[in-house]
N, CA, C and O atoms as a Maestro MAE file, in Angstrom:
{
 s_m_m2io_version
 :::
 2.0.0
}

f_m_ct {
 s_m_title
 :::
 protein
 m_atom[352] {
  # First column is atom index #
  i_m_mmod_type
  r_m_x_coord
  r_m_y_coord
  r_m_z_coord
  i_m_residue_number
  s_m_chain_name
  s_m_pdb_residue_name
  s_m_pdb_atom_name
  i_m_atomic_number
  :::
  1 25 91.618 85.918 80.706 1 A "MET " " N  " 7
  2 3 92.046 85.034 81.455 1 A "MET " " CA " 6
  3 2 93.210 84.866 82.380 1 A "MET " " C  " 6
  4 15 94.279 85.286 81.937 1 A "MET " " O  " 8
  5 25 93.215 84.485 83.242 2 A "VAL " " N  " 7
  6 3 94.118 85.012 84.328 2 A "VAL " " CA " 6
  7 2 95.490 83.511 84.741 2 A "VAL " " C  " 6
  8 15 95.454 82.293 84.919 2 A "VAL " " O  " 8
  9 25 96.389 84.461 84.721 3 A "THR " " N  " 7
  10 3 97.763 83.201 84.607 3 A "THR " " CA " 6
  11 2 98.249 83.474 86.262 3 A "THR " " C  " 6
  12 15 98.022 84.475 86.941 3 A "THR " " O  " 8
  13 25 98.693 82.725 86.494 4 A "MET " " N  " 7
  14 3 99.424 82.296 88.148 4 A "MET " " CA " 6
  15 2 100.575 82.564 87.811 4 A "MET " " C  " 6
  16 15 101.061 82.139 86.763 4 A "MET " " O  " 8
  17 25 101.173 83.279 88.607 5 A "THR " " N  " 7
  18 3 102.966 83.029 88.492 5 A "THR " " CA " 6
  19 2 103.233 82.127 89.528 5 A "THR " " C  " 6
  20 15 102.467 82.028 90.487 5 A "THR " " O  " 8
  21 25 104.277 81.447 89.417 6 A "SER " " N  " 7
  22 3 104.897 80.050 90.059 6 A "SER " " CA " 6
  23 2 105.622 80.809 91.818 6 A "SER " " C  " 6
  24 15 106.395 81.736 92.058 6 A "SER " " O  " 8
  25 25 105.120 80.153 92.399 7 A "VAL " " N  " 7
  26 3 105.940 80.798 93.921 7 A "VAL " " CA " 6
  27 2 106.403 79.411 94.446 7 A "VAL " " C  " 6
  28 15 105.852 78.329 94.651 7 A "VAL " " O  " 8
  29 25 107.929 80.027 94.601 8 A "GLU " " N  " 7
  30 3 108.670 78.653 95.287 8 A "GLU " " CA " 6
  31 2 108.920 79.061 96.806 8 A "GLU " " C  " 6
  32 15 109.160 80.227 97.119 8 A "GLU " " O  " 8
  33 25 108.859 78.175 97.594 9 A "LYS " " N  " 7
  34 3 108.887 78.180 99.129 9 A "LYS " " CA " 6
  35 2 110.271 78.285 99.227 9 A "LYS " " C  " 6
  36 15 111.065 77.597 98.584 9 A "LYS " " O  " 8
  37 25 110.556 79.142 100.029 10 A "LYS " " N  " 7
  38 3 111.970 79.203 100.676 10 A "LYS " " CA " 6
  39 2 111.682 79.939 102.190 10 A "LYS " " C  " 6
  40 15 110.748 80.650 102.558 10 A "LYS " " O  " 8
  41 25 112.985 79.419 102.955 11 A "SER " " N  " 7
  42 3 112.913 79.539 104.310 11 A "SER " " CA " 6
  43 2 113.912 80.881 104.799 11 A "SER " " C  " 6
  44 15 114.910 80.442 105.371 11 A "SER " " O  " 8
  45 25 113.907 82.074 104.739 12 A "PRO " " N  " 7
  46 3 114.995 83.126 105.306 12 A "PRO " " CA " 6
  47 2 115.767 82.879 106.451 12 A "PRO " " C  " 6
  48 15 114.978 82.264 107.169 12 A "PRO " " O  " 8
  49 25 116.764 82.973 107.027 13 A "TYR " " N  " 7
  50 3 117.269 82.572 108.382 13 A "TYR " " CA " 6
  51 2 117.501 83.939 109.155 13 A "TYR " " C  " 6
  52 15 118.075 84.912 108.668 13 A "TYR " " O  " 8
  53 25 116.938 83.860 110.503 14 A "PHE " " N  " 7
  54 3 116.567 85.129 111.302 14 A "PHE " " CA " 6
  55 2 117.452 84.566 112.800 14 A "PHE " " C  " 6
  56 15 117.768 83.402 113.048 14 A "PHE " " O  " 8
  57 25 117.717 85.819 113.669 15 A "THR " " N  " 7
  58 3 118.126 84.713 114.922 15 A "THR " " CA " 6
  59 2 117.178 84.705 115.738 15 A "THR " " C  " 6
  60 15 116.439 85.683 115.618 15 A "THR " " O  " 8
  61 25 116.910 84.008 116.505 16 A "GLU " " N  " 7
  62 3 115.892 83.837 117.516 16 A "GLU " " CA " 6
  63 2 115.200 85.242 118.075 16 A "GLU " " C  " 6
  64 15 113.995 85.479 118.001 16 A "GLU " " O  " 8
  65 25 115.978 85.929 118.521 17 A "GLU " " N  " 7
  66 3 115.616 87.348 118.848 17 A "GLU " " CA " 6
  67 2 114.829 88.279 117.873 17 A "GLU " " C  " 6
  68 15 113.811 88.872 118.230 17 A "GLU " " O  " 8
  69 25 115.280 88.358 116.807 18 A "ASP " " N  " 7
  70 3 114.724 88.956 115.575 18 A "ASP " " CA " 6
  71 2 113.525 87.991 114.917 18 A "ASP " " C  " 6
  72 15 112.721 88.691 114.302 18 A "ASP " " O  " 8
  73 25 113.246 86.783 114.891 19 A "LEU " " N  " 7
  74 3 112.396 86.190 115.045 19 A "LEU " " CA " 6
  75 2 111.237 85.761 115.997 19 A "LEU " " C  " 6
  76 15 110.273 85.020 115.804 19 A "LEU " " O  " 8
  77 25 111.666 86.498 117.137 20 A "LYS " " N  " 7
  78 3 110.392 86.581 118.077 20 A "LYS " " CA " 6
  79 2 110.001 88.121 118.018 20 A "LYS " " C  " 6
  80 15 108.836 88.411 118.288 20 A "LYS " " O  " 8
  81 25 110.526 88.709 117.822 21 A "GLN " " N  " 7
  82 3 110.326 90.125 117.456 21 A "GLN " " CA " 6
  83 2 109.351 89.888 115.871 21 A "GLN " " C  " 6
  84 15 108.370 90.571 115.578 21 A "GLN " " O  " 8
  85 25 109.710 89.185 115.337 22 A "ILE " " N  " 7
  86 3 108.515 89.203 113.938 22 A "ILE " " CA " 6
  87 2 107.494 88.468 114.509 22 A "ILE " " C  " 6
  88 15 106.433 89.093 114.502 22 A "ILE " " O  " 8
  89 25 107.430 87.391 114.990 23 A "ARG " " N  " 7
  90 3 106.160 87.037 115.633 23 A "ARG " " CA " 6
  91 2 105.440 87.932 116.244 23 A "ARG " " C  " 6
  92 15 104.244 88.134 116.037 23 A "ARG " " O  " 8
  93 25 106.139 88.507 117.024 24 A "ALA " " N  " 7
  94 3 105.237 89.679 118.369 24 A "ALA " " CA " 6
  95 2 104.398 90.971 117.446 24 A "ALA " " C  " 6
  96 15 103.311 91.508 117.658 24 A "ALA " " O  " 8
  97 25 105.513 91.206 116.255 25 A "ALA " " N  " 7
  98 3 104.612 92.321 115.274 25 A "ALA " " CA " 6
  99 2 103.388 91.764 114.677 25 A "ALA " " C  " 6
  100 15 102.343 92.414 114.686 25 A "ALA " " O  " 8
  101 25 103.461 90.692 114.205 26 A "VAL " " N  " 7
  102 3 102.728 90.219 113.477 26 A "VAL " " CA " 6
  103 2 101.323 89.774 114.600 26 A "VAL " " C  " 6
  104 15 100.156 89.816 114.212 26 A "VAL " " O  " 8
  105 25 101.605 89.489 115.581 27 A "GLN " " N  " 7
  106 3 100.553 89.067 116.630 27 A "GLN " " CA " 6
  107 2 99.787 90.235 116.848 27 A "GLN " " C  " 6
  108 15 98.559 90.221 116.932 27 A "GLN " " O  " 8
  109 25 100.672 91.507 116.963 28 A "ALA " " N  " 7
  110 3 100.327 92.896 118.089 28 A "ALA " " CA " 6
  111 2 99.296 93.358 116.745 28 A "ALA " " C  " 6
  112 15 98.075 93.511 116.724 28 A "ALA " " O  " 8
  113 25 100.208 93.490 115.774 29 A "VAL " " N  " 7
  114 3 99.475 94.886 114.872 29 A "VAL " " CA " 6
  115 2 99.307 94.047 112.918 29 A "VAL " " C  " 6
  116 15 99.228 94.619 111.831 29 A "VAL " " O  " 8
  117 25 99.315 92.651 113.245 30 A "GLY " " N  " 7
  118 3 99.426 91.726 111.430 30 A "GLY " " CA " 6
  119 2 97.889 92.279 110.906 30 A "GLY " " C  " 6
  120 15 97.876 92.974 109.890 30 A "GLY " " O  " 8
  121 25 96.855 92.034 111.457 31 A "GLN " " N  " 7
  122 3 95.834 91.976 110.978 31 A "GLN " " CA " 6
  123 2 95.429 93.935 110.354 31 A "GLN " " C  " 6
  124 15 94.867 94.256 109.307 31 A "GLN " " O  " 8
  125 25 96.010 94.931 111.536 32 A "LEU " " N  " 7
  126 3 96.062 96.129 111.392 32 A "LEU " " CA " 6
  127 2 96.345 96.390 110.244 32 A "LEU " " C  " 6
  128 15 95.611 97.111 109.569 32 A "LEU " " O  " 8
  129 25 97.751 95.730 109.652 33 A "GLU " " N  " 7
  130 3 98.535 96.379 108.654 33 A "GLU " " CA " 6
  131 2 98.196 94.804 107.647 33 A "GLU " " C  " 6
  132 15 99.181 94.160 107.286 33 A "GLU " " O  " 8
  133 25 97.814 94.669 107.544 34 A "GLY " " N  " 7
  134 3 97.592 93.373 106.507 34 A "GLY " " CA " 6
  135 2 98.236 92.103 106.256 34 A "GLY " " C  " 6
  136 15 98.103 91.435 105.230 34 A "GLY " " O  " 8
  137 25 98.922 91.825 107.231 35 A "TYR " " N  " 7
  138 3 99.859 90.362 107.774 35 A "TYR " " CA " 6
  139 2 98.979 89.589 108.261 35 A "TYR " " C  " 6
  140 15 98.219 89.977 109.148 35 A "TYR " " O  " 8
  141 25 98.936 88.270 107.715 36 A "VAL " " N  " 7
  142 3 97.991 87.517 108.518 36 A "VAL " " CA " 6
  143 2 99.216 86.508 108.412 36 A "VAL " " C  " 6
  144 15 98.795 85.433 107.984 36 A "VAL " " O  " 8
  145 25 100.327 86.485 108.607 37 A "SER " " N  " 7
  146 3 101.400 85.400 108.908 37 A "SER " " CA " 6
  147 2 102.723 86.142 108.799 37 A "SER " " C  " 6
  148 15 102.963 87.249 108.317 37 A "SER " " O  " 8
  149 25 103.687 85.050 109.494 38 A "ILE " " N  " 7
  150 3 104.770 85.683 109.197 38 A "ILE " " CA " 6
  151 2 105.456 85.694 107.414 38 A "ILE " " C  " 6
  152 15 106.331 86.509 107.120 38 A "ILE " " O  " 8
  153 25 105.005 84.867 106.556 39 A "SER " " N  " 7
  154 3 105.074 85.349 105.401 39 A "SER " " CA " 6
  155 2 104.726 86.070 104.721 39 A "SER " " C  " 6
  156 15 105.206 86.246 103.601 39 A "SER " " O  " 8
  157 25 103.908 86.614 105.148 40 A "ASP " " N  " 7
  158 3 103.407 87.949 104.477 40 A "ASP " " CA " 6
  159 2 104.233 88.673 104.860 40 A "ASP " " C  " 6
  160 15 104.982 88.979 103.933 40 A "ASP " " O  " 8
  161 25 104.526 89.173 105.884 41 A "PHE " " N  " 7
  162 3 105.175 90.020 106.779 41 A "PHE " " CA " 6
  163 2 106.704 90.160 105.891 41 A "PHE " " C  " 6
  164 15 107.179 91.236 105.526 41 A "PHE " " O  " 8
  165 25 107.201 89.067 105.701 42 A "VAL " " N  " 7
  166 3 108.780 88.860 105.590 42 A "VAL " " CA " 6
  167 2 108.726 89.765 103.821 42 A "VAL " " C  " 6
  168 15 109.259 90.774 103.359 42 A "VAL " " O  " 8
  169 25 107.748 88.681 103.284 43 A "GLU " " N  " 7
  170 3 107.497 89.031 101.855 43 A "GLU " " CA " 6
  171 2 107.454 90.487 101.117 43 A "GLU " " C  " 6
  172 15 107.975 90.887 100.076 43 A "GLU " " O  " 8
  173 25 106.350 91.312 102.398 44 A "ALA " " N  " 7
  174 3 106.120 92.707 102.248 44 A "ALA " " CA " 6
  175 2 107.837 93.380 102.352 44 A "ALA " " C  " 6
  176 15 108.400 93.993 101.445 44 A "ALA " " O  " 8
  177 25 108.320 93.108 103.490 45 A "ALA " " N  " 7
  178 3 109.555 93.679 103.373 45 A "ALA " " CA " 6
  179 2 110.584 93.209 102.477 45 A "ALA " " C  " 6
  180 15 111.059 94.276 102.088 45 A "ALA " " O  " 8
  181 25 110.939 92.706 102.162 46 A "ALA " " N  " 7
  182 3 111.552 92.096 101.188 46 A "ALA " " CA " 6
  183 2 111.172 92.303 99.818 46 A "ALA " " C  " 6
  184 15 112.023 91.860 99.047 46 A "ALA " " O  " 8
  185 25 110.073 92.882 99.198 47 A "ARG " " N  " 7
  186 3 109.606 93.545 97.698 47 A "ARG " " CA " 6
  187 2 109.627 95.028 98.482 47 A "ARG " " C  " 6
  188 15 109.853 95.976 97.730 47 A "ARG " " O  " 8
  189 25 109.409 95.363 99.960 48 A "ARG " " N  " 7
  190 3 109.606 96.756 99.397 48 A "ARG " " CA " 6
  191 2 111.446 97.751 99.788 48 A "ARG " " C  " 6
  192 15 111.792 98.930 99.714 48 A "ARG " " O  " 8
  193 25 112.131 96.483 100.178 49 A "GLU " " N  " 7
  194 3 113.506 96.570 99.882 49 A "GLU " " CA " 6
  195 2 114.390 96.347 98.612 49 A "GLU " " C  " 6
  196 15 115.447 96.945 98.412 49 A "GLU " " O  " 8
  197 25 113.830 95.406 97.764 50 A "LEU " " N  " 7
  198 3 113.652 95.352 96.181 50 A "LEU " " CA " 6
  199 2 113.381 96.685 95.732 50 A "LEU " " C  " 6
  200 15 114.269 97.274 95.116 50 A "LEU " " O  " 8
  201 25 112.429 97.171 95.921 51 A "ARG " " N  " 7
  202 3 112.481 98.347 95.254 51 A "ARG " " CA " 6
  203 2 113.032 99.357 95.608 51 A "ARG " " C  " 6
  204 15 113.344 100.264 94.836 51 A "ARG " " O  " 8
  205 25 113.258 99.351 96.966 52 A "ARG " " N  " 7
  206 3 114.388 100.594 97.237 52 A "ARG " " CA " 6
  207 2 115.616 100.472 96.619 52 A "ARG " " C  " 6
  208 15 116.046 101.440 95.992 52 A "ARG " " O  " 8
  209 25 116.364 99.277 96.697 53 A "LEU " " N  " 7
  210 3 117.439 99.329 95.757 53 A "LEU " " CA " 6
  211 2 117.305 99.465 94.422 53 A "LEU " " C  " 6
  212 15 118.192 100.057 93.807 53 A "LEU " " O  " 8
  213 25 115.867 98.800 93.551 54 A "GLN " " N  " 7
  214 3 115.998 99.238 92.299 54 A "GLN " " CA " 6
  215 2 115.941 100.543 92.128 54 A "GLN " " C  " 6
  216 15 116.630 100.784 91.137 54 A "GLN " " O  " 8
  217 25 115.470 101.576 92.577 55 A "ARG " " N  " 7
  218 3 115.375 102.994 92.573 55 A "ARG " " CA " 6
  219 2 116.627 103.378 92.625 55 A "ARG " " C  " 6
  220 15 117.109 104.059 91.720 55 A "ARG " " O  " 8
  221 25 117.271 103.027 93.606 56 A "LYS " " N  " 7
  222 3 118.794 103.443 94.369 56 A "LYS " " CA " 6
  223 2 119.991 103.248 93.127 56 A "LYS " " C  " 6
  224 15 120.886 104.057 92.886 56 A "LYS " " O  " 8
  225 25 119.751 101.991 92.443 57 A "TYR " " N  " 7
  226 3 121.125 101.467 91.691 57 A "TYR " " CA " 6
  227 2 120.638 101.106 90.383 57 A "TYR " " C  " 6
  228 15 121.440 100.828 89.491 57 A "TYR " " O  " 8
  229 25 119.247 101.085 90.170 58 A "ASN " " N  " 7
  230 3 118.950 100.674 88.753 58 A "ASN " " CA " 6
  231 2 117.946 101.211 88.165 58 A "ASN " " C  " 6
  232 15 117.015 100.572 87.676 58 A "ASN " " O  " 8
  233 25 118.080 102.677 88.167 59 A "ASN " " N  " 7
  234 3 116.909 103.964 87.775 59 A "ASN " " CA " 6
  235 2 115.458 103.167 87.691 59 A "ASN " " C  " 6
  236 15 114.676 103.104 86.742 59 A "ASN " " O  " 8
  237 25 115.359 102.518 89.151 60 A "GLY " " N  " 7
  238 3 113.850 102.294 89.170 60 A "GLY " " CA " 6
  239 2 113.530 100.630 88.427 60 A "GLY " " C  " 6
  240 15 112.412 100.188 88.690 60 A "GLY " " O  " 8
  241 25 114.157 100.009 87.815 61 A "ARG " " N  " 7
  242 3 114.122 99.265 86.714 61 A "ARG " " CA " 6
  243 2 114.332 97.707 87.301 61 A "ARG " " C  " 6
  244 15 115.301 97.450 88.015 61 A "ARG " " O  " 8
  245 25 113.482 96.838 86.989 62 A "LYS " " N  " 7
  246 3 113.972 95.129 87.172 62 A "LYS " " CA " 6
  247 2 115.487 94.989 86.558 62 A "LYS " " C  " 6
  248 15 115.949 95.359 85.479 62 A "LYS " " O  " 8
  249 25 116.128 94.252 87.769 63 A "TRP " " N  " 7
  250 3 117.420 93.452 86.896 63 A "TRP " " CA " 6
  251 2 116.665 92.300 86.100 63 A "TRP " " C  " 6
  252 15 115.529 91.867 86.297 63 A "TRP " " O  " 8
  253 25 117.688 91.887 85.062 64 A "PRO " " N  " 7
  254 3 117.425 90.445 85.017 64 A "PRO " " CA " 6
  255 2 117.074 89.536 86.130 64 A "PRO " " C  " 6
  256 15 117.495 89.797 87.257 64 A "PRO " " O  " 8
  257 25 116.452 88.648 85.949 65 A "GLY " " N  " 7
  258 3 116.398 87.379 86.759 65 A "GLY " " CA " 6
  259 2 117.833 86.496 86.918 65 A "GLY " " C  " 6
  260 15 118.566 86.137 85.997 65 A "GLY " " O  " 8
  261 25 117.997 86.270 88.269 66 A "VAL " " N  " 7
  262 3 119.290 85.243 88.481 66 A "VAL " " CA " 6
  263 2 118.458 83.823 88.819 66 A "VAL " " C  " 6
  264 15 117.347 83.582 89.292 66 A "VAL " " O  " 8
  265 25 119.211 83.275 88.490 67 A "GLU " " N  " 7
  266 3 118.437 81.603 88.687 67 A "GLU " " CA " 6
  267 2 118.995 81.649 89.868 67 A "GLU " " C  " 6
  268 15 119.850 82.402 90.334 67 A "GLU " " O  " 8
  269 25 117.937 80.026 90.660 68 A "ALA " " N  " 7
  270 3 119.046 79.621 91.509 68 A "ALA " " CA " 6
  271 2 120.059 79.078 91.622 68 A "ALA " " C  " 6
  272 15 120.121 78.123 90.847 68 A "ALA " " O  " 8
  273 25 121.319 79.260 92.488 69 A "GLY " " N  " 7
  274 3 122.504 78.347 92.275 69 A "GLY " " CA " 6
  275 2 123.499 79.445 91.713 69 A "GLY " " C  " 6
  276 15 124.700 79.342 91.458 69 A "GLY " " O  " 8
  277 25 122.638 80.533 91.594 70 A "GLU " " N  " 7
  278 3 124.028 81.215 90.578 70 A "GLU " " CA " 6
  279 2 124.739 81.974 91.581 70 A "GLU " " C  " 6
  280 15 125.905 82.348 91.454 70 A "GLU " " O  " 8
  281 25 123.995 82.189 92.590 71 A "LEU " " N  " 7
  282 3 124.644 82.951 93.759 71 A "LEU " " CA " 6
  283 2 126.010 82.246 94.764 71 A "LEU " " C  " 6
  284 15 125.775 81.172 95.318 71 A "LEU " " O  " 8
  285 25 126.888 82.656 94.884 72 A "ARG " " N  " 7
  286 3 127.679 82.049 96.192 72 A "ARG " " CA " 6
  287 2 126.997 81.292 97.332 72 A "ARG " " C  " 6
  288 15 126.344 81.821 98.231 72 A "ARG " " O  " 8
  289 25 127.168 80.357 97.222 73 A "PRO " " N  " 7
  290 3 126.818 79.865 98.963 73 A "PRO " " CA " 6
  291 2 127.748 79.863 99.849 73 A "PRO " " C  " 6
  292 15 128.876 80.294 99.612 73 A "PRO " " O  " 8
  293 25 127.426 79.433 100.846 74 A "GLY " " N  " 7
  294 3 127.992 79.663 102.346 74 A "GLY " " CA " 6
  295 2 127.886 80.680 103.094 74 A "GLY " " C  " 6
  296 15 127.183 81.633 102.758 74 A "GLY " " O  " 8
  297 25 128.471 80.657 104.078 75 A "ARG " " N  " 7
  298 3 128.795 81.929 105.299 75 A "ARG " " CA " 6
  299 2 129.083 82.996 104.500 75 A "ARG " " C  " 6
  300 15 129.299 83.002 103.288 75 A "ARG " " O  " 8
  301 25 129.066 83.918 105.296 76 A "ARG " " N  " 7
  302 3 129.941 85.410 105.004 76 A "ARG " " CA " 6
  303 2 130.966 85.266 105.204 76 A "ARG " " C  " 6
  304 15 131.428 84.460 106.012 76 A "ARG " " O  " 8
  305 25 131.691 86.168 104.373 77 A "THR " " N  " 7
  306 3 133.324 85.954 104.846 77 A "THR " " CA " 6
  307 2 133.534 87.418 105.910 77 A "THR " " C  " 6
  308 15 132.884 88.462 105.840 77 A "THR " " O  " 8
  309 25 134.593 87.098 106.823 78 A "ARG " " N  " 7
  310 3 135.129 87.797 107.696 78 A "ARG " " CA " 6
  311 2 134.323 89.520 107.669 78 A "ARG " " C  " 6
  312 15 133.541 90.124 108.402 78 A "ARG " " O  " 8
  313 25 135.083 89.822 106.328 79 A "ALA " " N  " 7
  314 3 135.160 91.327 105.843 79 A "ALA " " CA " 6
  315 2 133.324 91.238 105.419 79 A "ALA " " C  " 6
  316 15 132.662 92.151 105.913 79 A "ALA " " O  " 8
  317 25 132.740 90.462 104.772 80 A "GLU " " N  " 7
  318 3 131.103 90.618 105.087 80 A "GLU " " CA " 6
  319 2 130.599 90.677 106.161 80 A "GLU " " C  " 6
  320 15 129.759 91.561 106.327 80 A "GLU " " O  " 8
  321 25 130.918 89.776 107.269 81 A "ALA " " N  " 7
  322 3 130.229 89.891 108.343 81 A "ALA " " CA " 6
  323 2 130.263 91.279 109.172 81 A "ALA " " C  " 6
  324 15 129.299 91.899 109.622 81 A "ALA " " O  " 8
  325 25 131.464 91.555 109.240 82 A "ALA " " N  " 7
  326 3 132.019 92.864 109.859 82 A "ALA " " CA " 6
  327 2 131.041 94.036 109.083 82 A "ALA " " C  " 6
  328 15 130.268 94.711 109.763 82 A "ALA " " O  " 8
  329 25 131.128 94.195 107.800 83 A "ALA " " N  " 7
  330 3 130.371 95.131 107.052 83 A "ALA " " CA " 6
  331 2 128.732 95.262 107.551 83 A "ALA " " C  " 6
  332 15 128.070 96.265 107.818 83 A "ALA " " O  " 8
  333 25 128.339 93.663 107.559 84 A "LYS " " N  " 7
  334 3 127.285 93.910 108.040 84 A "LYS " " CA " 6
  335 2 126.665 94.503 109.173 84 A "LYS " " C  " 6
  336 15 125.602 95.125 109.173 84 A "LYS " " O  " 8
  337 25 127.649 94.185 110.452 85 A "GLU " " N  " 7
  338 3 127.455 94.516 111.540 85 A "GLU " " CA " 6
  339 2 127.894 96.381 111.813 85 A "GLU " " C  " 6
  340 15 127.985 96.946 112.903 85 A "GLU " " O  " 8
  341 25 128.073 96.913 110.602 86 A "ASP " " N  " 7
  342 3 128.321 98.244 110.417 86 A "ASP " " CA " 6
  343 2 127.243 98.873 109.983 86 A "ASP " " C  " 6
  344 15 127.163 100.101 109.986 86 A "ASP " " O  " 8
  345 25 125.978 97.816 109.419 87 A "HIS " " N  " 7
  346 3 124.933 98.498 109.211 87 A "HIS " " CA " 6
  347 2 123.500 98.570 110.065 87 A "HIS " " C  " 6
  348 15 122.486 99.228 109.834 87 A "HIS " " O  " 8
  349 25 123.767 97.780 110.977 88 A "THR " " N  " 7
  350 3 122.688 96.998 111.756 88 A "THR " " CA " 6
  351 2 122.569 97.641 113.108 88 A "THR " " C  " 6
  352 15 121.767 97.202 113.932 88 A "THR " " O  " 8
  :::
 }
 m_bond[351] {
  # First column is bond index #
  i_m_from
  i_m_to
  i_m_order
  :::
  1 1 2 1
  2 2 3 1
  3 3 4 2
  4 3 5 1
  5 5 6 1
  6 6 7 1
  7 7 8 2
  8 7 9 1
  9 9 10 1
  10 10 11 1
  11 11 12 2
  12 11 13 1
  13 13 14 1
  14 14 15 1
  15 15 16 2
  16 15 17 1
  17 17 18 1
  18 18 19 1
  19 19 20 2
  20 19 21 1
  21 21 22 1
  22 22 23 1
  23 23 24 2
  24 23 25 1
  25 25 26 1
  26 26 27 1
  27 27 28 2
  28 27 29 1
  29 29 30 1
  30 30 31 1
  31 31 32 2
  32 31 33 1
  33 33 34 1
  34 34 35 1
  35 35 36 2
  36 35 37 1
  37 37 38 1
  38 38 39 1
  39 39 40 2
  40 39 41 1
  41 41 42 1
  42 42 43 1
  43 43 44 2
  44 43 45 1
  45 45 46 1
  46 46 47 1
  47 47 48 2
  48 47 49 1
  49 49 50 1
  50 50 51 1
  51 51 52 2
  52 51 53 1
  53 53 54 1
  54 54 55 1
  55 55 56 2
  56 55 57 1
  57 57 58 1
  58 58 59 1
  59 59 60 2
  60 59 61 1
  61 61 62 1
  62 62 63 1
  63 63 64 2
  64 63 65 1
  65 65 66 1
  66 66 67 1
  67 67 68 2
  68 67 69 1
  69 69 70 1
  70 70 71 1
  71 71 72 2
  72 71 73 1
  73 73 74 1
  74 74 75 1
  75 75 76 2
  76 75 77 1
  77 77 78 1
  78 78 79 1
  79 79 80 2
  80 79 81 1
  81 81 82 1
  82 82 83 1
  83 83 84 2
  84 83 85 1
  85 85 86 1
  86 86 87 1
  87 87 88 2
  88 87 89 1
  89 89 90 1
  90 90 91 1
  91 91 92 2
  92 91 93 1
  93 93 94 1
  94 94 95 1
  95 95 96 2
  96 95 97 1
  97 97 98 1
  98 98 99 1
  99 99 100 2
  100 99 101 1
  101 101 102 1
  102 102 103 1
  103 103 104 2
  104 103 105 1
  105 105 106 1
  106 106 107 1
  107 107 108 2
  108 107 109 1
  109 109 110 1
  110 110 111 1
  111 111 112 2
  112 111 113 1
  113 113 114 1
  114 114 115 1
  115 115 116 2
  116 115 117 1
  117 117 118 1
  118 118 119 1
  119 119 120 2
  120 119 121 1
  121 121 122 1
  122 122 123 1
  123 123 124 2
  124 123 125 1
  125 125 126 1
  126 126 127 1
  127 127 128 2
  128 127 129 1
  129 129 130 1
  130 130 131 1
  131 131 132 2
  132 131 133 1
  133 133 134 1
  134 134 135 1
  135 135 136 2
  136 135 137 1
  137 137 138 1
  138 138 139 1
  139 139 140 2
  140 139 141 1
  141 141 142 1
  142 142 143 1
  143 143 144 2
  144 143 145 1
  145 145 146 1
  146 146 147 1
  147 147 148 2
  148 147 149 1
  149 149 150 1
  150 150 151 1
  151 151 152 2
  152 151 153 1
  153 153 154 1
  154 154 155 1
  155 155 156 2
  156 155 157 1
  157 157 158 1
  158 158 159 1
  159 159 160 2
  160 159 161 1
  161 161 162 1
  162 162 163 1
  163 163 164 2
  164 163 165 1
  165 165 166 1
  166 166 167 1
  167 167 168 2
  168 167 169 1
  169 169 170 1
  170 170 171 1
  171 171 172 2
  172 171 173 1
  173 173 174 1
  174 174 175 1
  175 175 176 2
  176 175 177 1
  177 177 178 1
  178 178 179 1
  179 179 180 2
  180 179 181 1
  181 181 182 1
  182 182 183 1
  183 183 184 2
  184 183 185 1
  185 185 186 1
  186 186 187 1
  187 187 188 2
  188 187 189 1
  189 189 190 1
  190 190 191 1
  191 191 192 2
  192 191 193 1
  193 193 194 1
  194 194 195 1
  195 195 196 2
  196 195 197 1
  197 197 198 1
  198 198 199 1
  199 199 200 2
  200 199 201 1
  201 201 202 1
  202 202 203 1
  203 203 204 2
  204 203 205 1
  205 205 206 1
  206 206 207 1
  207 207 208 2
  208 207 209 1
  209 209 210 1
  210 210 211 1
  211 211 212 2
  212 211 213 1
  213 213 214 1
  214 214 215 1
  215 215 216 2
  216 215 217 1
  217 217 218 1
  218 218 219 1
  219 219 220 2
  220 219 221 1
  221 221 222 1
  222 222 223 1
  223 223 224 2
  224 223 225 1
  225 225 226 1
  226 226 227 1
  227 227 228 2
  228 227 229 1
  229 229 230 1
  230 230 231 1
  231 231 232 2
  232 231 233 1
  233 233 234 1
  234 234 235 1
  235 235 236 2
  236 235 237 1
  237 237 238 1
  238 238 239 1
  239 239 240 2
  240 239 241 1
  241 241 242 1
  242 242 243 1
  243 243 244 2
  244 243 245 1
  245 245 246 1
  246 246 247 1
  247 247 248 2
  248 247 249 1
  249 249 250 1
  250 250 251 1
  251 251 252 2
  252 251 253 1
  253 253 254 1
  254 254 255 1
  255 255 256 2
  256 255 257 1
  257 257 258 1
  258 258 259 1
  259 259 260 2
  260 259 261 1
  261 261 262 1
  262 262 263 1
  263 263 264 2
  264 263 265 1
  265 265 266 1
  266 266 267 1
  267 267 268 2
  268 267 269 1
  269 269 270 1
  270 270 271 1
  271 271 272 2
  272 271 273 1
  273 273 274 1
  274 274 275 1
  275 275 276 2
  276 275 277 1
  277 277 278 1
  278 278 279 1
  279 279 280 2
  280 279 281 1
  281 281 282 1
  282 282 283 1
  283 283 284 2
  284 283 285 1
  285 285 286 1
  286 286 287 1
  287 287 288 2
  288 287 289 1
  289 289 290 1
  290 290 291 1
  291 291 292 2
  292 291 293 1
  293 293 294 1
  294 294 295 1
  295 295 296 2
  296 295 297 1
  297 297 298 1
  298 298 299 1
  299 299 300 2
  300 299 301 1
  301 301 302 1
  302 302 303 1
  303 303 304 2
  304 303 305 1
  305 305 306 1
  306 306 307 1
  307 307 308 2
  308 307 309 1
  309 309 310 1
  310 310 311 1
  311 311 312 2
  312 311 313 1
  313 313 314 1
  314 314 315 1
  315 315 316 2
  316 315 317 1
  317 317 318 1
  318 318 319 1
  319 319 320 2
  320 319 321 1
  321 321 322 1
  322 322 323 1
  323 323 324 2
  324 323 325 1
  325 325 326 1
  326 326 327 1
  327 327 328 2
  328 327 329 1
  329 329 330 1
  330 330 331 1
  331 331 332 2
  332 331 333 1
  333 333 334 1
  334 334 335 1
  335 335 336 2
  336 335 337 1
  337 337 338 1
  338 338 339 1
  339 339 340 2
  340 339 341 1
  341 341 342 1
  342 342 343 1
  343 343 344 2
  344 343 345 1
  345 345 346 1
  346 346 347 1
  347 347 348 2
  348 347 349 1
  349 349 350 1
  350 350 351 1
  351 351 352 2
  :::
 }
}
């Protein structure tokens, strides 16, 4: 018996320039890399980053799940925005 996991549709936010580059990458090499859509590309990138963070901060293990609504909503604080700029 095969069980399917639930998929929840969410939309990440990108700058227009980043979104243009994502579209260009998918159009240029998506088929070569196995990405048939922007969703495929973004999901693969998010999974890679998640695995990297799990290895770095959680001994490679999964964290307990966090339900929708448990994270602080809203825009970044000025300090968070400045820290993000330092990492890009």
